[in-house]
C-alpha positions in Angstrom: 0.0 0.0 0.0 1.4 3.4 -0.9 1.2 5.9 1.9 0.9 9.6 1.4 4.0 10.2 3.4 6.0 8.0 1.0 4.7 10.0 -2.0 5.6 13.2 -0.3 9.1 12.0 0.7 9.7 10.9 -2.9 8.6 14.2 -4.3 10.8 16.1 -1.9 13.8 13.9 -2.9 12.9 14.5 -6.6 12.7 18.2 -6.1 16.3 18.3 -4.6 17.5 16.7 -7.8 15.5 18.8 -10.2 18.4 20.5 -11.9 18.3 18.1 -14.8 14.6 18.3 -15.4 12.8 20.4 -18.0 10.1 22.8 -17.1 7.5 20.4 -18.6 8.4 17.5 -16.4 8.5 19.8 -13.3 5.0 21.1 -14.1 3.8 17.5 -14.6 5.2 16.4 -11.3 3.7 19.4 -9.6 0.4 18.6 -11.2 0.6 15.0 -10.0 1.5 16.1 -6.5 -1.4 18.5 -6.4 -3.8 15.7 -7.7 -2.6 13.3 -5.0 -3.1 16.0 -2.4 -6.6 16.8 -3.7 -7.6 13.1 -3.8 -6.3 12.6 -0.2 -8.2 15.6 1.0 -11.4 14.4 -0.7 -11.0 10.9 0.9 -10.5 12.5 4.3 -13.5 14.7 3.9 -15.7 11.7 2.9 -15.2 10.2 6.4 -18.1 11.1 8.6 -17.6 12.4 12.1 -20.1 9.8 13.4 -20.2 6.9 11.0 -23.6 5.1 11.1 -25.4 8.0 12.9 -27.9 8.1 10.0 -28.6 4.4 10.0 -31.6 2.8 11.7 -31.1 1.3 15.2 -30.2 -2.2 14.2 -30.6 -4.8 17.0 -33.3 -2.9 18.9 -36.0 -5.3 17.6 -34.0 -8.3 18.9 -33.4 -6.6 22.3 -37.2 -5.8 22.5 -38.2 -9.4 21.7 -35.7 -10.8 24.3 -37.2 -8.4 26.9 -40.7 -9.6 26.1 -39.7 -13.2 26.4 -37.7 -12.9 29.6 -39.5 -13.9 32.8 -39.0 -11.7 35.9 -40.2 -12.7 39.3 -43.7 -11.2 39.8 -44.7 -11.4 36.1 -48.0 -13.0 35.3 -47.8 -16.6 34.1 -50.6 -17.9 31.9 -51.6 -21.4 32.9 -51.3 -24.3 30.5 -53.6 -27.3 30.7 -52.2 -30.7 30.1 -54.1 -31.1 26.8 -52.7 -27.9 25.4 -49.2 -28.9 26.4 -49.5 -32.3 24.8 -50.8 -30.7 21.6 -47.9 -28.3 21.6 -45.4 -31.2 21.9 -47.1 -33.1 19.1 -46.9 -30.0 16.9 -43.2 -29.6 17.7 -42.6 -33.2 16.7 -44.4 -33.0 13.4 -42.6 -31.9 10.3 -42.5 -28.3 9.3 -44.7 -28.9 6.3 -47.5 -30.3 8.6 -47.1 -27.3 10.8 -47.5 -24.9 7.9 -50.8 -26.6 6.8 -52.5 -25.4 10.0 -52.0 -28.2 12.6 -50.8 -25.6 15.1 -53.9 -23.5 14.8 -55.3 -25.0 18.1 -52.0 -24.4 19.9 -51.9 -20.6 19.2 -54.1 -18.5 21.4 
């Protein structure tokens, strides 16, 4: 990877030995140096002060669902009858295709 400091150092060394250059090559090198400097400045300006500040809050929906599904002492617990529990276990043991056809309709409230 070429670093800007390496390019700058090379251009400084080249400018010390510029006695054998023609004005056209000196102008070209100055133009290249200016272009590299402008490109580097543009890249630095493209970096946001707070990257991701404009993005939606990813992960909040997962945290919310975990909060809803976490039991805390004192929370209300809905009772489950033996028949309902047995039907839920049968539904879990069936294949996914059977569950999609509606066999779990009696399990869901």
